[in-house]
N, C-alpha and C positions, 0 to 999 in steps of 0.2 A: 563403775565409771559413775551412777547415778548418785553411788555416796558421797564422793567429790564434788557434785554438782551440787547437791544438798545444803553441802558446807560452804561453797561459795554464796548461796543463798544467803543464807543464813550469815557470813559476814556483811556481805551485802547491805542486808536490814539493817544490821547493828550498827554499820556505818552509815547510813542514811541516817537513822534514830539519832546517831550523834550530832550527825549535821543539823538537824532539826533541833533536838534540844538546845545546842548552841547559837542557834540562832533566836530562838523563842529565849533566853538570857539574855542575848545581846540586847531584844528589842524593849525586854523590859526593864533594865539597866540604863537603857538612853531616855525612857519614858520620866525613871525616876529622877534620873540628873536634869532634864529638864524642867521636870516640875520643882526641884528646888531650884534651880536656878530661876526660874517663873518669878518664886513665892521672893528669891532676896532680892533680884529687881522692883516687884512693886512696893517690897518695903522702903529700898534706897529713895524711890519715886515720891513716897508717904513723907518720908525724912524729908526730901527736898523740897516739897510743899510745903510742908509746915514749919521748913525755917526759913523760906522765900516769904508766908506771911506775914512768921514774926518779922521778919527786914522791915515790908510794908508797913505795918502798924507802929512799927519807932518809927516811920520817916513821919514828919511832922508837913503835911499837904498844904496847908492850908499858909502856912509860911512863904512855901514853896512857888506857891500860884498867886499870891499877893507880890512876890519879891521877880518874878516872872513880868506883872501887870507893871509894875513902879518903873521898870527899866525898860519894857515896851512902849511908857506913855512920856518918857524923858528922852 
């Protein structure tokens, strides 16, 4: 009877270890996915900021201000 109980203990230990390794692998994969997504979002935000700056530089703000002032005075 004691040999049978030792077998169950071994099986339970191996089952617990497999659950533990599965959880560790899951956490590591989620961390890697989160890191990749964060890098991608930061790159897209930098691209957005640079395009926004290019658009703002192409606008001629002096002419826009003068036009608004002329319309406000008339």
